[in-house]
DSSP file (Angstrom, degrees, kcal/mol; ACC not computed):
  #  RESIDUE AA STRUCTURE BP1 BP2  ACC     N-H-->O    O-->H-N    N-H-->O    O-->H-N    TCO  KAPPA ALPHA  PHI   PSI    X-CA   Y-CA   Z-CA
    1    1 A X     >        0   0    0      0, 0.0     4,-2.0     0, 0.0     5,-0.1   0.000 360.0 360.0 360.0 -32.8   14.8    1.9  -12.1
    2    2 A X  H  >  +     0   0    0      1,-0.2     4,-2.8     2,-0.2     5,-0.1   0.825 360.0  55.4 -70.0 -29.8   12.7    3.3   -9.3
    3    3 A X  H  > S+     0   0    0      2,-0.2     4,-1.4     1,-0.2    -1,-0.2   0.888 106.2  51.2 -64.5 -37.0    9.6    1.5  -10.7
    4    4 A X  H  > S+     0   0    0      2,-0.2     4,-1.0     1,-0.2    -2,-0.2   0.913 111.0  50.7 -69.7 -38.9   11.6   -1.8  -10.6
    5    5 A X  H >X S+     0   0    0     -4,-2.0     4,-2.2     1,-0.2     3,-1.3   0.959 106.3  51.5 -49.0 -57.4   12.4   -0.9   -7.0
    6    6 A X  H 3< S+     0   0    0     -4,-2.8    -1,-0.2     1,-0.3     6,-0.2   0.785  97.6  67.5 -58.7 -25.8    8.9   -0.2   -6.0
    7    7 A X  H 3< S+     0   0    0     -4,-1.4    -1,-0.3     1,-0.2    -2,-0.2   0.871 109.2  39.7 -62.9 -36.8    7.9   -3.7   -7.5
    8    8 A X  H << S+     0   0    0     -3,-1.3     2,-2.4    -4,-1.0    -2,-0.2   0.827  99.0  77.5 -74.2 -35.8   10.0   -5.1   -4.5
    9    9 A X    ><  +     0   0    0     -4,-2.2     3,-1.7     1,-0.2    -1,-0.2  -0.430  59.2 171.7 -80.5  74.2    8.9   -2.6   -1.9
   10   10 A X  T 3  S+     0   0    0     -2,-2.4    -1,-0.2     1,-0.3     6,-0.1   0.751  74.6  42.3 -56.9 -28.4    5.6   -4.2   -1.3
   11   11 A X  T 3  S-     0   0    0      4,-0.2    -1,-0.3    -3,-0.2    -2,-0.1   0.371 103.9-128.4 -99.0   1.7    4.6   -2.1    1.8
   12   12 A X    <   +     0   0    0     -3,-1.7    -2,-0.1    -6,-0.2     4,-0.1   0.769  66.8 131.6  56.2  39.0    5.9    1.1    0.1
   13   13 A X  S    S-     0   0    0      2,-0.4    -1,-0.1     0, 0.0     3,-0.1   0.386  79.5-103.9-101.2   4.6    8.1    2.1    3.1
   14   14 A X  S    S+     0   0    0      1,-0.2    41,-0.6    -5,-0.1     2,-0.3   0.446  96.0  77.3  91.7   2.8   11.2    2.9    1.1
   15   15 A X  E    S-A   54   0A   0     39,-0.1     2,-0.7    40,-0.1    -2,-0.4  -0.998  70.4-137.0-145.7 146.0   13.1   -0.3    2.1
   16   16 A X  E     -A   53   0A   0     37,-1.8    37,-2.9    -2,-0.3    -7,-0.1  -0.899  25.7-156.8-101.8 112.9   12.8   -4.0    0.9
   17   17 A X  E  >  -A   52   0A   0     -2,-0.7     4,-2.6    35,-0.2     5,-0.2  -0.303  34.8 -96.8 -77.4 170.5   12.9   -6.4    3.9
   18   18 A X  H  > S+     0   0    0     33,-0.6     4,-2.6     1,-0.2     5,-0.2   0.944 123.0  51.5 -52.3 -52.2   13.9  -10.0    3.7
   19   19 A X  H  > S+     0   0    0      1,-0.3     4,-2.2     2,-0.2    -1,-0.2   0.847 112.0  45.8 -57.6 -40.3   10.1  -11.1    3.6
   20   20 A X  H  > S+     0   0    0      2,-0.2     4,-2.2     1,-0.2    -1,-0.3   0.898 109.9  53.7 -78.7 -33.9    9.3   -8.8    0.7
   21   21 A X  H  X S+     0   0    0     -4,-2.6     4,-2.2     1,-0.2    -2,-0.2   0.921 109.3  49.2 -66.6 -37.4   12.4   -9.9   -1.1
   22   22 A X  H  X S+     0   0    0     -4,-2.6     4,-2.6     2,-0.2    -1,-0.2   0.954 108.5  53.6 -60.4 -49.4   11.4  -13.6   -0.9
   23   23 A X  H  X S+     0   0    0     -4,-2.2     4,-2.1     1,-0.2    -1,-0.2   0.919 110.5  46.2 -57.3 -42.0    7.9  -12.8   -2.1
   24   24 A X  H  X S+     0   0    0     -4,-2.2     4,-1.9     2,-0.2    -1,-0.2   0.890 109.0  54.9 -69.3 -37.4    9.3  -11.1   -5.2
   25   25 A X  H ><>S+     0   0    0     -4,-2.2     5,-2.1     1,-0.2     3,-0.6   0.965 110.8  46.7 -45.1 -59.2   11.7  -13.9   -5.9
   26   26 A X  H ><5S+     0   0    0     -4,-2.6     3,-1.4     1,-0.3    -2,-0.2   0.820 107.8  56.3 -55.0 -42.0    8.8  -16.2   -5.8
   27   27 A X  H 3<5S+     0   0    0     -4,-2.1    -1,-0.3     1,-0.2    -2,-0.2   0.870 109.9  45.9 -57.6 -40.2    6.8  -13.9   -8.1
   28   28 A X  T <<5S-     0   0    0     -4,-1.9    -1,-0.2    -3,-0.6    -2,-0.2   0.397 124.7-101.1 -84.6   0.2    9.5  -14.0  -10.7
   29   29 A X  T < 5S+     0   0    0     -3,-1.4     2,-0.9    -4,-0.3    -3,-0.2   0.461  78.5 133.5  93.1   1.4    9.9  -17.8  -10.5
   30   30 A X      < +     0   0    0     -5,-2.1     2,-0.4    -6,-0.2    -1,-0.2  -0.744  29.4 166.3 -82.9  95.9   12.9  -17.9   -8.4
   31   31 A X        +     0   0    0     -2,-0.9     2,-0.3    -3,-0.1    -9,-0.0  -0.942   8.2 163.3-122.6 138.8   12.3  -20.6   -5.5
   32   32 A X        -     0   0    0     -2,-0.4    -6,-0.0     1,-0.0    -2,-0.0  -0.982  32.2-151.9-143.1 153.2   14.5  -22.3   -3.2
   33   33 A X  S    S+     0   0    0     -2,-0.3     2,-0.7     4,-0.0     3,-0.1   0.379  72.0 100.7 -98.8   2.8   14.1  -24.2    0.0
   34   34 A X     >  -     0   0    0      1,-0.2     4,-1.5     2,-0.0     3,-0.3  -0.842  52.3-168.3 -94.7 108.9   17.5  -23.2    1.3
   35   35 A X  H  > S+     0   0    0     -2,-0.7     4,-2.6     1,-0.2    -1,-0.2   0.792  89.8  59.4 -60.5 -34.5   17.2  -20.4    3.8
   36   36 A X  H  > S+     0   0    0      2,-0.2     4,-2.0     1,-0.2    -1,-0.2   0.841 103.6  49.4 -68.7 -32.8   21.0  -20.1    3.6
   37   37 A X  H  > S+     0   0    0     -3,-0.3     4,-2.8     2,-0.2    -2,-0.2   0.878 111.9  50.2 -66.4 -38.2   20.8  -19.4   -0.2
   38   38 A X  H  X S+     0   0    0     -4,-1.5     4,-2.5     1,-0.2    -2,-0.2   0.926 110.8  47.6 -61.6 -46.5   18.2  -16.8    0.5
   39   39 A X  H  X S+     0   0    0     -4,-2.6     4,-2.6     2,-0.2    -1,-0.2   0.872 110.4  52.5 -61.1 -40.3   20.2  -15.2    3.1
   40   40 A X  H  X S+     0   0    0     -4,-2.0     4,-1.7     2,-0.2    -2,-0.2   0.929 112.4  45.0 -54.9 -52.2   23.2  -15.2    0.8
   41   41 A X  H  X S+     0   0    0     -4,-2.8     4,-1.0     1,-0.2    -2,-0.2   0.919 114.4  48.6 -59.0 -50.0   21.3  -13.5   -1.9
   42   42 A X  H >X S+     0   0    0     -4,-2.5     4,-1.6     1,-0.2     3,-0.8   0.893 111.2  49.1 -52.0 -53.8   19.7  -11.0    0.4
   43   43 A X  H 3< S+     0   0    0     -4,-2.6    -1,-0.2     1,-0.3    -2,-0.2   0.783 101.3  63.9 -62.8 -34.8   23.0  -10.1    2.1
   44   44 A X  H 3< S+     0   0    0     -4,-1.7    -1,-0.3     1,-0.2    -2,-0.2   0.875 112.4  36.5 -59.0 -38.4   24.6   -9.6   -1.3
   45   45 A X  H << S+     0   0    0     -4,-1.0     2,-1.6    -3,-0.8    -2,-0.2   0.725 100.6  77.8 -81.0 -33.0   22.2   -6.8   -1.9
   46   46 A X    ><  +     0   0    0     -4,-1.6     3,-0.7     1,-0.2    -1,-0.1  -0.643  59.9 172.6 -80.3  82.8   22.1   -5.4    1.7
   47   47 A X  T 3  S+     0   0    0     -2,-1.6    -1,-0.2     1,-0.2     6,-0.1   0.871  76.6  41.5 -63.7 -39.7   25.4   -3.6    1.5
   48   48 A X  T 3  S-     0   0    0      4,-0.2    -1,-0.2    -3,-0.2    -2,-0.1   0.431 103.1-132.1 -95.2   5.8   25.1   -1.9    4.8
   49   49 A X    <   +     0   0    0     -3,-0.7    -2,-0.1    -6,-0.2     4,-0.1   0.799  61.7 136.5  60.6  36.3   23.7   -5.0    6.4
   50   50 A X  S    S-     0   0    0      2,-0.4    -1,-0.1     0, 0.0     3,-0.1   0.299  78.1-103.9 -99.5   7.3   20.8   -3.2    8.2
   51   51 A X  S    S+     0   0    0      1,-0.2   -33,-0.6    -5,-0.1     2,-0.3   0.501  94.7  80.0  86.1   2.0   18.2   -5.9    7.3
   52   52 A X  E    S-A   17   0A   0    -35,-0.2     2,-0.9   -34,-0.1    -2,-0.4  -0.997  72.9-129.5-140.7 148.7   16.6   -3.8    4.5
   53   53 A X  E     -A   16   0A   0    -37,-2.9   -37,-1.8    -2,-0.3     2,-0.1  -0.822  26.8-164.0 -95.5 110.0   17.4   -3.0    0.8
   54   54 A X  E >>  -A   15   0A   0     -2,-0.9     4,-2.6   -39,-0.2     3,-0.5  -0.480  34.6-103.0 -87.4 167.0   17.2    0.7    0.2
   55   55 A X  H 3> S+     0   0    0    -41,-0.6     4,-2.4     1,-0.3     5,-0.2   0.818 120.4  53.5 -63.0 -27.3   17.0    2.1   -3.4
   56   56 A X  H 3> S+     0   0    0      2,-0.2     4,-1.3     1,-0.2    -1,-0.3   0.818 109.1  48.0 -76.0 -30.2   20.6    3.1   -3.4
   57   57 A X  H <> S+     0   0    0     -3,-0.5     4,-1.8     2,-0.2     5,-0.2   0.933 113.7  49.0 -64.8 -49.3   21.7   -0.4   -2.5
   58   58 A X  H  X S+     0   0    0     -4,-2.6     4,-1.8     1,-0.2    -2,-0.2   0.916 114.0  42.1 -65.9 -46.0   19.4   -1.9   -5.1
   59   59 A X  H  X S+     0   0    0     -4,-2.4     4,-1.9     1,-0.2     6,-0.2   0.839 110.3  59.9 -71.3 -29.7   20.5    0.4   -8.1
   60   60 A X  H  <>S+     0   0    0     -4,-1.3     5,-3.1    -5,-0.2    -1,-0.2   0.871 111.5  38.2 -68.1 -36.5   24.1    0.1   -7.0
   61   61 A X  H  <5S+     0   0    0     -4,-1.8    -2,-0.2     3,-0.2    -1,-0.2   0.719 111.9  57.3 -82.7 -23.7   24.0   -3.7   -7.5
   62   62 A X  H  <5S+     0   0    0     -4,-1.8    -2,-0.2    -5,-0.2    -1,-0.2   0.904 119.2  31.8 -71.5 -38.5   21.8   -3.7  -10.5
   63   63 A X  T  <5S-     0   0    0     -4,-1.9    -2,-0.2    -5,-0.2    -1,-0.2   0.390 111.6-123.9 -99.6   3.3   24.4   -1.5  -12.3
   64   64 A X  T   5 +     0   0    0      1,-0.2     2,-0.3    -4,-0.1    -3,-0.2   0.862  49.9 168.6  57.0  44.9   27.2   -3.2  -10.3
   65   65 A X      < -     0   0    0     -5,-3.1    -1,-0.2    -6,-0.2    -2,-0.1  -0.606  43.0 -95.9 -74.9 141.4   28.5    0.2   -8.9
   66   66 A X    >   -     0   0    0     -2,-0.3     3,-2.4     1,-0.1    -1,-0.1  -0.286  31.1-116.7 -51.4 143.1   31.0    0.1   -6.0
   67   67 A X  T 3  S+     0   0    0      1,-0.3    -1,-0.1    -3,-0.1    -7,-0.0   0.639 115.8  60.7 -64.9  -8.8   29.5    0.4   -2.7
   68   68 A X  T 3  S+     0   0    0      2,-0.1    -1,-0.3     3,-0.0     3,-0.1   0.446  73.1 133.5 -88.7  -4.6   31.4    3.7   -2.3
   69   69 A X    <   -     0   0    0     -3,-2.4    -9,-0.0     1,-0.1     5,-0.0  -0.213  66.5-109.1 -55.2 130.6   29.7    5.2   -5.3
   70   70 A X    >>  -     0   0    0      1,-0.1     4,-1.8     2,-0.0     3,-0.6  -0.326  17.3-125.1 -63.3 145.2   28.6    8.7   -4.4
   71   71 A X  H 3> S+     0   0    0      1,-0.2     4,-2.6     2,-0.2     5,-0.2   0.896 112.3  59.4 -49.8 -43.3   24.7    9.2   -3.9
   72   72 A X  H 3> S+     0   0    0      1,-0.2     4,-1.9     2,-0.2    -1,-0.2   0.868 102.8  50.9 -61.2 -39.1   24.9   12.1   -6.5
   73   73 A X  H <> S+     0   0    0     -3,-0.6     4,-2.2     2,-0.2    -1,-0.2   0.931 112.3  46.5 -64.1 -47.5   26.3    9.6   -9.2
   74   74 A X  H  X S+     0   0    0     -4,-1.8     4,-2.0     1,-0.2    -2,-0.2   0.910 109.1  55.2 -67.4 -37.7   23.4    7.1   -8.6
   75   75 A X  H  X S+     0   0    0     -4,-2.6     4,-1.7     2,-0.2    -1,-0.2   0.881 107.2  50.2 -53.6 -43.4   20.9    9.9   -8.7
   76   76 A X  H  X S+     0   0    0     -4,-1.9     4,-2.0     1,-0.2    -1,-0.2   0.906 109.0  51.7 -58.2 -45.7   22.2   10.9  -12.2
   77   77 A X  H  X S+     0   0    0     -4,-2.2     4,-1.9     1,-0.2    -2,-0.2   0.865 108.6  51.3 -62.3 -35.7   21.9    7.4  -13.3
   78   78 A X  H  X S+     0   0    0     -4,-2.0     4,-1.7     2,-0.2    -1,-0.2   0.843 106.7  53.0 -64.2 -38.4   18.3    7.3  -12.1
   79   79 A X  H  X S+     0   0    0     -4,-1.7     4,-1.2     2,-0.2    -2,-0.2   0.868 107.7  51.8 -72.7 -34.0   17.4   10.4  -13.9
   80   80 A X  H  < S+     0   0    0     -4,-2.0    -2,-0.2     2,-0.2    -1,-0.2   0.946 115.6  40.5 -57.7 -51.9   18.8    9.0  -17.3
   81   81 A X  H >< S+     0   0    0     -4,-1.9     3,-0.5     1,-0.2    -2,-0.2   0.753 115.3  49.2 -74.1 -25.7   16.8    5.8  -17.0
   82   82 A X  H 3< S+     0   0    0     -4,-1.7    -1,-0.2     1,-0.2    -2,-0.2   0.678 102.4  63.5 -88.0 -20.9   13.6    7.4  -15.7
   83   83 A X  T 3<        0   0    0     -4,-1.2    -1,-0.2     1,-0.2    -2,-0.2   0.457 360.0 360.0 -84.1   0.4   13.6   10.1  -18.5
   84   84 A X    <         0   0    0     -3,-0.5    -1,-0.2    -4,-0.1    -2,-0.1   0.440 360.0 360.0-102.2 360.0   13.2    7.4  -21.2
């Protein structure tokens, strides 16, 4: 899963900003002219609303984990998927 996150994190700073998010959406063929749609999608993933998607927000949404899921539980999920 970390590799998938790194695909989004174009500048490798550990967070995906809105600009990076839009570039990746375009790379995978998802395009929209609606800024409000882009904002809605980005804000759905940006759980703490800090303007960046951190790994724990990303994986939490991919696996539909509640936003209060402990970091240790997410780390366990990451170990399972990265070990295959």
